[in-house]
N, C-alpha and C positions, 0 to 999 in steps of 0.2 A: 587457416585451416576455412574461417569465416569472409577471408578477406578485410577482416575487419582492422581499425586502429588499435594502435598497441599491442601487435602481434608480437613484439620485443618483450612483452612481461611475461610469454608463455616459457619459462623458466624448468616445468615439470612436462614439456612436450610428450617427454614419452610414457607418462604418465597417464595423459590427456588420451594419448594414443589409443594405450589398453582400457579406458575409460571406454571409449567410443569402440573398440572393438567387442568388450562385452555387450555394451546394447545391439551395433549393428549385427551380431551373434545372432541375436535375442529374437524373440519376436517382438512387433513394435510395442511398447507398452501404452496404456491407456494414462491421459491424463486430464486431471482433476485439480484446477486451477480458483481456488478460495479467495475474492477481495472482501476485506470487510471496508469499512467506509468512515473515516475521520478518526483511525486508532492507532494511536502513540504506541508506543515501546512498552505498553504497562501491563505485559503477560507475566503471572507469578514465575515464570520462568526466565524472564529478564529481570528477574529479582527483587520485583512489586510484591511484596508483602501484605498487601493490601484486597487488592484487586482478584478475583476465583477464576480462576481459567484451566479448571481442571483437563479439559478435552483438548485445548490447544496444547497444553503440557505433555499429555500424552502424546502427542505428533511429536514434539520435540523430541522424547524419548525413542522416537521410530526414525529419526530423522538429523539432519543439521541444520541449528538453527545458525540464523548469521546476525551477530550482535551488533556490527556497526555496516547497518544497509541504510541508504539515504535515498529519496525521493529526487526526483528532476525540478519537483513543482509543485510546491504545498499548497495546494487545488485539486479540487477532483478533477474538473475537465481537462486541464491539461497534461496531468499529471498522469492519468488513465491514457489521453492519448500518445503520448511518450512510451510508455511502458510496453501497449500494445503492438505498436511499432518498430520499436526498439531504437527511437530515435530521440536525440533532444529536441527540448521544447520549442528553441531556436529554430530547429530545421523541420518541425513540424507544423510551425506558427501558431499553434492552438495556445494563446497565451490567455485564454479567458474560459469563461465555462460556456460554451457555443451549444447550441441545440443544430448548428449547421448538421442538414443532413450527410454523411457521409464521413462526418468529423476534420479530419488530417486530408482525405482525398479532395475536399469539395476548397477548404481553409487554402489549401499549398496545390496547386495543380500539379506541380512538379514533381506530387508524391501518388500523380492518381492512380498508377499502376505497382506501387508499393503492397505490397500484401502485408496485415498483419498477421499474429503469431497465428491467428485462425485460420486467414487467408492461406500463407503458405501450408498450414497441414493439413486443411478441406480441399487442396489441390493437389496432395500426396498421400493419398489413403488413407486420412482421419476422415470421422463424420466430428464435424464441432456443432456444438451446442452449445448454447446462450441460456441462462434462467436468470432474470432483474439482470443486476445495474453494475455494468462493466465499463463501457462508455460513460460518459456524462448525463446524469438523468435528477431532474429535479425533486432533489426530498429535502421537506415536503415541495408539492405542486405537483410533477409531472406522475409521480409515481401513481398518485389518487386518479388520475384518467388512463393509470395504465398505458404510458405513454413510451417508445423507445427511445425517446430522448437523443442525443446527437450521437446515435450509434449507428457502426459502420455494419452495413447490410454484407459486405463482400466478407467477413469473416466469420460468417454463420451457414449450415445447412437447415438452421431450424434456433430460429428466437424465442424466447417465452418470458412475455411482462407481466409482472404483477401489480396488480390492482388493491391496494393496499387505504386503510383509513389513514393513518397517521395522524394527524388536528384533531380527527373523530374519532379517535380512538375512544373503548368504553372507558368511562375514569374520568377526574377532572382535569383539564388543560388549565397547568399552573406556570403563569410567565414569573420565570427568574431572574430576568436583565432587563432592570425600568427605562434606561434606555435605552435601548435596539428592543424592538418588539417584531419586527418582521421577520417571520420564522421562517426557518430555513438557515438566518444566518443569529438568532438571538439564543437565547436558553428557555427552554420548556422543557417542563416533565410530566408525563402520563404515567399515574401509579396504575395500572389495568387487573382487575379482579382477574385471578386465577382462570375462572370457569368462563373466562370471555375472552383468552387473548390466543384463539386460533388464527384469527384474522389477521396479525401481524404479516407485515410484509416478509421476514426474515423466517414465519415459521413455513408460510405456503411456500417460497425461493425454496425452503430446505425439504419439504414435501415433494415438491414438483420436481426437482433432482431426485430425489428419492427414486418417484414413481420413473424417471428415465432410467436408470442403473437398474430399475427391475426389469421394466422393458427387456434393455438389451441382453440381460442377463438370463431372460428366459426363453421357453423354447410355444414361441406362440404358436397359435392353431392358424392366425388369420396372416394374411400378406404385411409383413412391417415394412416400409419402404427405407428404412433407416441405416440398412447394412448392419446389421450386429455383428457381421462377420469381421467386421472392420472396427480399430482400435477407435477411442473415442478420444476430442478435445473436450470435456464440459467445462466451462467457466460459469462460477456460481457468484453471484455477488449480495453481500450481505450489506443491508443499510445500516444497520449499530455498529458502533454510536453514534451515527451522524444523528445533531438533534429535528425532530424532538425526541428528547432522553426517555424510553417507552421500555417499560420491562413488568413483568406479573408483582404481582404485590409480595409474592412469596419472596420473589430476588431483591427487591427491594429492601425488604428484614433484615437480610444479611447487611448492610450497609447504613447506620443507624447514622442520619447526619448528625448529629451531636458527634460521632466519633470520628467525624471528616477531619482530618488534620491539612491543614494547608501549606504548599511548600514555603520555604524560608524564602525572604528577599530581602534584602538589606535595603536600608533607608536610603532612597535618590540612585538606586540601580540604574534607572531608564536614563540619567541627569548626561550621562557622556556618550551616549547614541543617537546616530541621526533621528528624523522625526518620521520617516517612514517607516525604521524600525519597531517605532515603539506606535502605530496607529490602531493596536486589538487593546492597547492596555485597559485596564478595569475601567478606572476612573474617567476617561474621554470617549468608552464604545458601549461598557454595559451597564456601568453604575449599581452595583451588587452593594450590596453590604455584607459583611465576614456570612450571616446565615446563610443568603442565598449562594453564596459564592461554596459553600459547606455544601447544600443541595445538590447544586450541580454537579460538584465532586463527587457527590454518592452517587447523582442519578447516571452519571456518565460510565461507574463502575458497573453500576447495575445493568446498564444497557451493552456494557461488555459481555455480563456474562452472559446475560442472555442469549446473546451473538452464540457465545462459547456453544451452548446446551447447542445450537444449530447446526455449529461443524461435529459436535458427537453423533448428531444423529447420520447427520453423513458416513463418516468414520465406521459408525458401526453397521450400515450397510452393505459397506465395502467388504468387512467381516464377514456379515452373514450372507453374501451373494458369494463368496470366496473370489473377489475379484481384485483384493487389496494387492496380492502377492506380485500383479503386473499392472500398478497402476501407480504414474509418482502422484502422488500431492505436492502441492505447493498453497500454502498461505502465507498473505500478504497485507497491505492495507493501501491504497492510493497517497496516504503522504502522514503526517504526525499531528499532532495536536497540544496545544497550551492550556495544565490546566492551573493557571495561576501564576506558574514561574514568570519571574520578572512583572507580577500583575498583570500576565500577557494570556488571554482567552482566545481560546479556537487556532484557527490556523492560519497560512496566509505570511508568516514570518519567517525570516530566518536563520531563528532560537533551534538550537540543535533539538528541545523536543517537537517542532516542528515539521522537520525534516527527517527524523529517522525513523525508520518504520521497520515493525515486526518483519522476520522474513524466514519462514521454514521449508524445506524443503527434504521428501521424504522420496526419495527412490530404489526400485528394485534395482539388485545389483551393489547395493553401498550398505548393506547390512552393517559392515563391518565399521561404519564410522555416527552408528547407530547412537542418540543421544550427546553428542558432541558439538561443541561450538565454533563459531571460526571469528576470530577478531582482524581477518580482513574486511579493506574497507569495497564495501560492494553498491552498486548503485540498481534500481528498478529496471533501467534496460537493461540489465542484465540476463532480465527472465526470458526475453526474446533467442539470446544464442543458448543458454541453456535448455532449453526447451527443445528447439532442432535437433542440439546435441542428444536430447536424450531418447529422442525420437528418430535417430541415425539418420537426419534429414540437411546436415552440414552443407553439406556439398550443393543442398539448395536453397540456401537460406542468400538474401539478399547479400553485395557487398559492402553496404553504406551503412551497415548495424553501427551504433556506438557503444553497446554493450559487448561483456567479456564472456565468456561460457563460466560457470561456477564448475565444471564438471572436475576439474582440478583441486578444487578444495571438499565436495563430495567426497572423494576419495581421499583426501588425506587434508582435516578440516584443520589442521595447527600449520600447514605451509601457508606463505606469503604467495598473494596472487599478482605482486609485483607492481600495485598500481600505485602511484602517488598520492593520489589525490582524487574525491569525487565532488561532483558538482549542478549546484540548484540553482536556480534561478524563480524570479518571482515578479510581477508589475504591481505596484502599488501605489493608486493616486497617478496614475500614466507614466510612474519613472519605473527603470527597471531595476532591482536588486539584482546585486548575482552573488553565489557564495560557493565559495572553495575548504573543502575540508580535508587537510592531511591527516598525519597517524598523531601529530601531537596541536598544528593550529585548526582554527574555524577566521576565514577573512572572508568579512562581507562588503561591497562593493555598491553606494550607491548614486553614483556618479555626483555631481554636482552636491549631491545632498549629507555625504561624508561617506567615511569608511569606519569597517569595527574589526578588532584581532583579537581573538581570546588563544589564550594558553590552556589549553586543554590538561596538561600536564598540574600546573598549578592552580586551575580553576574551572574543573570541571563544567562546573555552574553559568559560566559565561556570564561571571557579575563585574569584572573589569574590562572596560577597552581602552587597549596596547595602543592604539594608534598614534599618541603622545607621546610615547615612550621612547627614549633615544637609546637604552639600551636596547629593542626589537628594532632598530629602522631596519638593519640586514634582513630579519627574517621577514618586516613588513612588504618590501621590498621582492623578497623571496616568491611572495605570494601574489602582490602582483600579478609579477612573472606570469605564475604558474596561472593565471586570470587568462591573462591577455594571451597564454599559448592556448588556451582551451577555448578566447573567440577565435582565434583565425581559422577553425577546424569550422566556421558558421557560414 
């Protein structure tokens, strides 16, 4: 249907065709894509008993939650270029946080004519709009200047950048990571007085997106050049919980730092992993004491709740304007995040917490599956074929997409999509690390620096590297073969 790889997995082809008929036969839906920054799967709907995310929990109750969704690169720029193009990072060749104008098109000239999700939709009857960070943008850094970052201008009819204070926000900027002082990759928090919170990036991004929704839903007496009769693709980027960790005091008060519980890590946990697998260990990079780690965890959760409030404002607006019934809402993050797991912090690792992301899709025509979750292995590159399917534009999609449409799982979340494994790559210290995650195992290959193998059935927290285990030799060889097969496609 999309000319993609893995066509053989569509065991439910009849269901998929039925879903497509529902969408094509109706008016094309609007699409609201919400992308959070540096958010691990810590939502309450994902089982976190501390982090408060009532609005995202509401969205999960209205759609399908994908419990095993994975990014293709655990760093902002490469991940965003990947899911917006529908291609793996080794094909986009975006393997770092590049500000190159046009992102993957310039970095890989072979893709100069390859449209992004937004580019494809705007060529086919949609008005495509961006608010704030969708492709890579410096946070902090570029956002204080109102920059477009590594944007792809072809993706949008209109793009709106947000200029926000970040490290200059009202309140006291507190450095929590003594060994890491670079803002953007350190840990710092700002508790902002509630009465001075209105200049924060995510509040302004939500307000601008709301203005766009009102503009398109209203009956203007003036010329509105944005084709309000056409469906829209609106991509809204929220920068929290990216550091610096910022939220109003009223939200910080919900997370007393003394109550923070750091994850259990067995002694010597990183002794059996390659050096590159552990570069973000606290003792090597951040130097946070126990209190600073607890403060960082509490501040992260506060930032997540603050971002969740802005998602709620968007959902409330869709309901108020009575356009929710014909609007696809997708929420995700560019990658996951370590919060003390394995003594590791932030992104850039191939451990589960760094590569697993929240993904919720709520779409008209699939109300019967609302509130359900899927255990199928899915990837962020699946967003592209899913969105074009929901828009009834499958026949317009490029024939080289790496993802698989999620329509079959929206129809029946309990089905299997037939995918054998998901793939993630990262570049640390000029060395490439690659990861294959199957239903039961994770295999990480760091080239000459070593390998990792984890059994998620017996060891879901990935504490024990089984590469040297004779009992798992056959499994190791199978995982190596899966990775080799994946690389033959690049």
